[in-house]
N, C-alpha and C positions, 0 to 999 in steps of 0.2 A: 949727591945729597948736599943741600944747603943748610948749614947750621944756623942757629939763632943769631950768633954774632956776625954772620956774613950776609944776613938778609937785608936787602935794600929797603929804602923808605917809601916805596911805591904805595900810593893810596888809591884804592879802587872806589869809584863812585858806584853806589848801589842804587839802581834805577827801579822805578815802578813800571808795570806793564798794564796799561789802561786803554780800554776801547780799541784794542788791537795794535797799540803802538807803545814804544818805550818812552818813558818820561824821566829825565835826569833829576838828581837831588836838588832841592831848593836852596836858597841862600841861608835858611835856618838849619840846614843839615848839620849834624854834629859828627865829630870824628869817632871812630871805633878803634880802641887800642888793642893791639895783638896781645894774646894771653901770655906769650912766651917772652917777648922783648919789652912790652909796654909801649912800643912805638905805634903811631897811627898806621892802620892797615887798610881802612875803608872809611867812607863817609856816607851817612844814611840819613834820610829825612826829606820831607817835601813841604812846600809852602801852601799846600791846599790842593787836594784832588777833588774832582767833581764826582763825589760818591753817588749822588743821585743818578748821574749818567751811567756810572759803572753798574749799578744795580739794574737799571733799565736795559743796558747792553746785555747783561747776563740773561735776564728774563726773556727779552725779545729777539735776541740773536743766538746766544749760546743754547738756551733751553730748547727752542724748536729744532735746532740742528742736532742736538743730542737725542731728542725724543724721536727724531726721524730714523735713528738707528735702533735696531733691536738689541737685545742683551748680547747676543753672540758677536754682532758687529762691534759693539763697544769693547767686548772682551778681547777681540782680535786687535783692536787699536791699542789697548793696554799692553798686550804682549809685544807688539811692534815697538812701542815706546820704551818698554823695559830693555829690549834688545839694543835700541839706539843709545840709551844711557849707559849700558854695559860697555859698549865700544868706546865711550868717551869719559869713563869715570875717573881716570887718572888725574885729570885736571881738578876734579873735586877733592881727591886725596891731597893734592898739593896745597890747596887752600885750607883744608881741614886742620893741618898741623898748626896754623896760626891761631886756632881756637884752643890750643893746648892738648889736642887729641893725638894719641899715638896711632900708628897704623892699625893696630887691633881695635882701638876705639872707633876709628873712622870706618873700619869694615862693618861694625855693627850698624853704624849710621847710613853709610852709602850703599854697600851691598845689601844690607838689611832692608833699606827702602826699596831698592830695585827688586829684590826678591819678593817683597810684598806686592809689587805690581804683577810680577809673574804669577804669584799665588792667586790673586783675584782674577787674573785673566783665565787661569785654568779652571777655577771654581765657576766662573761665569759660563764657560763653555760646557762644563760637565753637569752643573746643578741648576742652571736657569734655562728656561725654554727659549726657543728661537722666536721670541715674540716681544711684546711690549708690556705685558702684564704677568704677574706671578700669582698663582693660586695659593691660598693659605688654608690648609686643612682640607677636610673632606666635604663633599656636598652634603648639605643639611636638608632633610626632608621636612618641609614645613606644613604639609597637608597629608591627609590620610591616603589619597589616591595618587600622590606624587605629581600633581599638576602645578603645585606651587613649591618652589625649592629656593634654597639660599646658598651662596658661596662667598667667602671672603676673598678679596683680591687686593693685590698691591699694584699701584700705578705711580708713575713719576709725578712728583710735585711740579708746580709751575713757577718755582721761585729760584733763589740762589742759596748756596751754602757758603757761609762766611767761616773761614778757618783761621784761628789765631793760635800760633804755635809757640812752643818753648824754645829756649836757646840751646838746650843740650843735644838735641838731635835735629839739626836744621834740614837734613834731607829726608830721613825716615819719617820724622814728624809731619812733614808736608805730604809725602807720598802715601803714607798709611791712611791719611784722611781723604786725599784726592781720589785714590783708586775706587773705594766703594761708592763715593758720591758720583763719580763719572759713570760707573757701571749702573748706578741707579737712575741715570739720566738727569742729574742735577748739576748745573754749572757752578763753578767754584770761584770765590774771591779769597785768596790766601794771603795772610800777613805773618811774616816770620818775626821772631824776637830780634831786636836791633843788634844785640851783641854778636850774633853769628849770621846776620842777614846776608852778608856777602857770599857765604857758602850756599844758602838757600837760593839767592838770586842767580848764581852760576848754574845751579841745577835747573832752575826755572827757565833760564835762557836757552838751555839745551832743549827743554820741552817745546818751547816756541820754535826754535830753529828746526826741529824735526818735521814740522808741518803736518804732524799726524792728527792733531786734535782739531775739531771744528772751530771755526771762528766764534769767539765769545764764550767758549767752554771754560777757559781759565783766565783769571786776571791776578795781578800781583801788586801788593801794597808794601812799599819800603818806607816805613815810618808810621806815624800815628793813624788811628782809624777815624779821627775827626767826627763828623756827624753821620757816619755810615749807618749806625744803628737806627737813626731817625727815618731812614728810607726803607727799612725792612717791613715786611708784612707777614701774614699768617702762613704763606706758602714758603717762606724762607726759614733758615735755621742758622744757629751760631754754635760752633764747636770750638772749645777752648782747652788748651793744655798749659798749665803753669801753677802758680802758687794759689793757695786757698784764699788768701786775701784779695788777690786780683780777680779770682773767679767770683767771689762774693760781690765785688764792686760791679763787675760786668753783668752778672745775672740779676742784679738789683736795678738795672737800667729801667727807668719808667716806661719807655716805649716798648721794650721787650715784654714787660709785665702787662701793660695795657692791651697788647695785641696777641698775647699768649704765644709768642714766638719761641719755638723749641730752643733750649739752651743746654748743650751737652758739655759737661766739665770732666776733665781728667786732671786731678790736682795732686799736690804732694801728700804723702802719707807716711806713717811710722811703720814701715814693713818690718817683719820679724822673721827669725829662723829659730827652729827648735832642734836641739840635739836630743833624740829620743832616749828615754831611760834604758832602753835595751842596748844602746851603743856604748862600747868601751874601747879604750886604746888597743890598737892592734887589729881592729875590725876594719873592713873596707869602708863602712859607713862613717867611721871616725875621721878617716882621711878625707872623705867626700865633704864632710861638714867643714873642716878647717879650710880646705881648698875653696869651697864656695864662699865662705865668709870673707877671706882675703880678696878673692876675685871681685866680689860685689862691693867691697870697700874701696878698691883701687881702680877698677875699670871706669873710664871717663872721669877719673879722680872723684869717684863717688857721686857725680852729678847725673844720677839716674833716678827717675821717679819710682823705680822698682827696687832701688838699692836697699841692702839690709841696714837698718838703723838700730834694731834691738836684737840681741843674741841671748837666747834662753837656754840655760845649761842646768842639768841636775845638780843639786847642791853639792853632792860629794865630788863632783868633777870641776867645780867652778875655778879653783885656783890653778889646776893643771891646764885647763883649756885656756885661761887667760895668759898663763906663762907661754904656752905654745903659740898663741896668736901674737904675743909680743915678739917672739923670736921670728916668726914668719913675716910680720910687718917690717921688722928691721932689715930684712933682706930685700925689700922692694926698692929697686933703683928708680930715682926720681930725677927728671931732667928734661932737656929739649926732646920733644916727641919725635923729632927727626932722627935721633940716635936709635940704632937697632936695639941697644941694650936697655933703653929706657922702658920701664914697665908702667910708670905713672907720669903723666904730663902735668900741666898746670890747670888750675881753675880757669873759667872763661874770662875773668876780669879781676882787677884789683878790688873793685867794689864787691864782687862775690866773695873774695878772700876775706874782706873785712866782715861781711855778714856771717861767714862760717866761724870766724874767730869769736864773734860776739855770741853766737849760739853755743859754742864750746864752753864759753865762760858760764852761761846759764846752766849747762849740763853738769859742770864741775861742782855746782852747789849741791848736787845730789849724789855725786860719785867721786871716785878718785882716779887719777890718771894712771893708766897702765903703760901706754906708749903714746908719744907725740908731743911731749912737753918741749923738746928741743927743736929749733928750726931745722928744716930738712937740708940734707946735703945734696945740692942741685948740681947735676952734671951738664956741661955744655951751654949753660945759660946763667944769667944773673938772677939769683934767688930773690932779690929784693924788687927788681924792676918787673920781673915776671910774676904771675899770680900763683906762685907755688905754695903749697902747704903740706905739712907732714900728715900721713895717715894717723888718725887719732883714735885710740881705744880707751874707753872709760869703763870702770866697774862700779855698778850700783848694788850694794849689799842688801838693800831693803826696797825692792821694786814695788811692794805693796804701799809703802808710805810715800814713795816718790810721785812726783807729778810731771816735772819737766821731761823726763825720759820718755813719757808716753804722750807728750804734747809738743815738744820743741824738736823740729827737724833741722839739723845742720846739713845743708845741701852740698855736701862734700864728702871726703873720705873719713867719715866720723861714724862710730857705732859704740853702743854701750852693751857690755855683757852683764848678765844678771842671773841669779839662781831661781830655780823653781823646785817645788816639793813633790808634786805629782801631776798627773795629766790634767786634772781639773784646775789646778793652780796655773799650769802653763797656758791652758786655754783661756783662763780669765785674764792673764797678762797679755796674751795676744789681742784679746778683744778690747783691752784698755786703749788701744790705738784709735778707737771710735770709728773704725772703717778704714781698711787698707787695701791697696791694690793687690798685694800678694803676701802670703806667708808660706814658708817652707818648713817641712818636717823631714829630718833625716832619720830614717828608721827602717828596720827590716821586719817589723812586726805588723802584720795586716790588721790585727785587732786595734793596735795603737792608731793606725791610719784612719780606721773607721771612727774611733772616738774623736779624733780631731775634726773630721768632717762634720760629725753631728754637733760638736761643741762650738766650732769656730767658722764654718763655711758662711754662716749668716753675716759675718763681719768682714768678709774678704771677697774680692773679685776673682781671685785665683788661689788655689791651694796646690803647692808643688811638693811632691814626695820624691825622694831619690834614695836608692839603695844599690847594692852590688848588682842587682839584676838589670837596672836601667842606666847605670853610671856611664857606660860607654857611649850611649846615644842621647842621654838627657841633655836638654839645651840650656839648663841653668836656672837658678832662682829668678834672675832678673830679666829673662828674655820673653817679652810678649811675642806671640806667634800669630800670623794672620788667621789661622784656623780657630783660635781660642779667644774668648772674650777678654778684652783689656779694659779695666775700669774697676770700680769698687764702690761700696756704699759709704754713706756718711762723709767723713773727712776726705775720703778719696774722690769725692765729687758727685757720686750717685749716678754717673753715666756709664755708658758702654761704648767701646769702639771695637773694631775687628770682630772676631767671632765668626769668621767665614761669611756666608750669605746673610747672616743676621745684620752685619754692618751695612750691607746694601739696602736691606729692608728698612733700616733706620732712616734712610734718606728718601723713603717713599711713603705714600699714604695708603693705609689699610682701610678698605671700604667693604661693607656688607652689601652684596648685590642680591636682590630678590626678584623672582619672577617665574615664568614658565620655564621648564627645562630647555626649550628651544632658545629663548632669549638669554638665559644664563650661560648656556653653552657658547653662544656667540660672544658674550662679554668676556669670557675667560679663554676663548680660542681653544677650547677643549670640549669634546663630546661628552655628555653626561647621560646617564640612564633616563629615559623619558623624552629625550630630544629626538627629532626626526632621524630616521635611518633610510638608507637607499640601497636596495639590492642591485647588483650589477650582474650582467651575463657572464663576464669572465671572472675567473677565480682571483681574489685579491692578491694571492701570492705570485700571480703572473704579472702584476702591475708594479711599475717602478715607484720609487719614493715620490717622484714629482706627480704621478698620475693618481695616487691614492688620495681620496677625499675624506675629510672628517665625517663620521657618520656612515661611511660605506660599510655594509654588513654582509657577511656570509652566513646563511642559515643552512646548517648541515642536515643530512639524513639522520635517522635514528639508529641506535644499536641496542639490542637487548642484552642485558647482563645475565649470564647463566651461573648456576652453582659450579659448573666445571671451570668457568672463567675465574671465579673467586679462589677455588682450591688450587688451580694451576698457578695463579699469581702468588699465592701464599707459599707454595713449595718451591717455586722458581726463585723467589726473592728471599725466602727465609722468614718473611713476616707472617708468623702464624699466631698473631694476637687472637685471644679467645673470641672477640666479637666477630671474627671472620670464620672461625672454625667450630665453635661450640654454641649451638642454638640455645640451650637452656641457660648457659652463663650469660649469653648476650641479652636474653630476655630479662634477666635479673638486673641488668644495667638500665638506669632510667633514660639513657640516651638512645637505646636501640630496641627495635621491635623484635629482633631475632638476629640471625646471622646476616651480616651486611657486607657489601663490597668495600674493599680498601679505597681510601680517598685517592691514593696515588694510582690505583688501577683506573679510577674514573678519569684522572688527568691523562693517563696514557691513552685510554680509549678516545678521549676528547681530541687529543692530537691526531690520532688516526682518522678522526672524522673531518678535521678541517685542514690538514696538511696537504699541499699539492707537491708531489714527490719529485717532479722534474727540475733540472737546473733552471734557475731564473734569477730575478732581481733580489730574492730573499737570500742574503749571504750567511746569516747565522741567527740562531735563537740565543740571546744572551742572558735570559733569566725570566723570572716571574716575581710578582710582588702582590701583597694584599690578598693572599689566598684565604678564602673562607668557605667552609662546608656548611650549608644551610639545612640539608635534609638527607638522612641516610637512604641508600639505594639497596634494595633487596634483590635477590635472585628473581628473575622474571620481570623486573622493571626495565624500562628502556631510557636511554639518555640521548639528547641531541644538544648541539652547540650553536650559539650565536656569537660570531667573531666580528667585532666592530672596531673600526679605526678610531682611536681615542685622541691621540696627539702625535704630531710629527716634529722632529727636531733634527736639524743638520748637525753632523758630527765631524766629518772630514771632507776633503775635496772629492771623495768617491762614493761615500755612503752616508745615510742618515738613519736615525733611530725612529722606529714606529712603535708606539704604544697601543696595544690592542686591549679592548675590554672583552674578556672571555666569560660567557655565562652558560652554565649547563642547566638544562631543564629535564624533568622526567616526563613520562607519558601523559601526565595530567597538567603539563605546563607549569609545574611548581619548580621554583629555583632550587637547584641541588648544590651548586658551587659557583663561585665567581673568583676571578683573579685578573691581574694585569700581566700581559705577555709583552716582552720586549724583543723586537727583531731589528736587525740591521739590513736596510734595503738600499740597493744601488740606485744612483741617479740615472736619468735618461741616457746621458752621454757616456755612461760607464757600463752599459749593458751590451 
C-alpha cells in the first residue's frame, strides 16, 4: 500500500480516442490535482478536435458495424467486455484512490460499472429477440376482416449518442450509459468530467485494447466539447449527468433546440429519507434508518447524486435521532483512502470543498449545526492540502418556513434533519424538493408505504422502502440498479436511464408499421395471425431449430369432448367448479350456456392433438403466455389445433427458443382459445 505522503509526482496525460486513434493532450491542457495530496496527478485538455469528423466516423463507420450485429451478438460482446475489464480492474482501483475514493467507494464505481455491463448483456440475451428490431405491444387490428393491421416496432437510429458524464463515478457513469446505447445499436462519443478523467480514460483504454467493439463504435473526448453540438442532427442524442445549472446551459443550446435533438439529463436533487412514525428505538427499522443515513452521508464523501440531503423524523423523535446521528458521525474515520481503517476519503478537489463550504453557510441560515463545525481529524494525509471536509449534520426546526434546505444541495457529506407532524406533512416536505431521484421510507407498515406511493411517487424517480424483511438483501437508498429506472422529474432532470430494456429502447426509434399481415410480419420478423402459413409433410416437432420456418403450421385432427371427459377431469384434478358439474347453476351464469369443459382440459387435449411423442429436437416445453379463452366448449363439441411457428431466438450453443402461436377452434371453426407456447429446440449439429 502506498500512502498519500509516499506517492510520487507522476503526472498522467489524459488522451482522447478519435477516429480510431489516440490523441494526446494539447498545449492548453490543464493539470488535475489529486484529491488527497493536492499534487498534480494528471493533465487533461485538447487544442481542438475535429468533432465533425468524429460524428461522421460514428455514423458512417461505427453505426453500420453495430447494426450489422443483432441484439444477441451485441449482448455477447458486452459480456466479453465485462469479463475483460474484470480481469484488469485492479489498475482502476489504484487510480481511483487519487480521486479521494476508498476501496468501498471504488467498488461501487468500478465493479458497479462492470456489473452493469454484465446485467445488460444478460437482459439482451433473455429479453430481446435474435434480430434487429423489437416489437412494442400487441398487434393492432385496424380493419374488420384483419387484412390491415398495425404493429409498433423499435429500430436502431442512424446517429451517435453523445454522453457527458459527472466526476463522481468515472467508470460506472460511463459504462451505464454505454451499455444500453451499444445494445441498441448506437455508436457513442463519451466525455468524462475533467476532475476524474484519468480514471475514465484508463477504463476506456482497456475497452479499446480489448479489441471487442467494432471500429467506430466508441470514441472518447478528454477536454471540452467545442463545437460538437453543432454537428449533431435529429438521429443523434445527448445524455448528460451533472449539475442542474450545467444541464440548463446544455439543453438550451440553440442547435439542439432547432433540430429537436433528444437531450436526457440526470442532475442533482434534494433526495430525502423518512423515518416512519411506526418506527421506534429498539426496532430493526430504527437501526436501518440510522445506518442508511450515515452510509449515504459518508459514502463517496457524499458526492452521490442519490445521497440523502434531507432527513425527515417524527417530531417526538427529532432530538434523539439528531443526538444518535451526531454520535455515529463522530465515529467515522476520515483520511487517506488507501488506509484500510479509513471510512471516508476526500472530496474530488479543493474547488469542490470550497463549493460545499459555501453551501453549508447558506444552509446554516435556516438551521443549527449538530455536527461538523470543527475541521476533520485526517489520518495519513494533510487535511489542508487534501480536499477533506467533515461530515456535516444540520437541524432545521421549521422546515415549512425554510427555503434553502429544499433548494440548496451541498454536494458532499452534508444533510439536514427536520421534523414532520404526520404522513401528509412528510409527503409535502418530500415534494418540496421539486423532483428528486430517490426518496426512502423506513417503515414496517404496509399502509404507510402505500400512502407515500400515492402522495409522493409523482415527485420521485424511485421510492425505496426498507424494513426487517428486506434489510439483509436491500441494496440501499442510494444504489441505482440496472434493472430499475434511474432518473427523476423536475429538478432531477426529467430524464430516465437504466430501467432494464427501457434504457435500450431510449436509444432506438419507435415507429408504427401498418399494412397487410404478411408485410407487417416481415417487418417485425415475427409471424402474426393473418400472415401466410405453410403446411409441411413432416411434423414440426421432428424439425430442428434451424429447419423450422416462420409461419410453418401444423393443423391437427379433431377431438370430440364428452361429458365423461369433463367429469373424469373434474374428479381426477379436484376442480369441481359448478360450471363444469351443475347444469342449472352454469346456465344461471351469463358466461356459460350450461355445463362446459374446463379450460385446462382443453389445453391438455390440445397438447395431445399436436405433440409428437418420440425423442427428437424438441428438448422441453418451458411454458406458455397470453392465454385467452374466447368461447366455452360444451359436451359434444369438438376441438382442433393450429400450431404455428411465431418466432425463433437462439439461447445457448446447443438450443434455441421457439415461440408457437397455438389456436384452438371448435367444429364451426370458431376460435375457442389462443396462447403462445415456448419450446427449446436443438440445433442441427446437436441432434
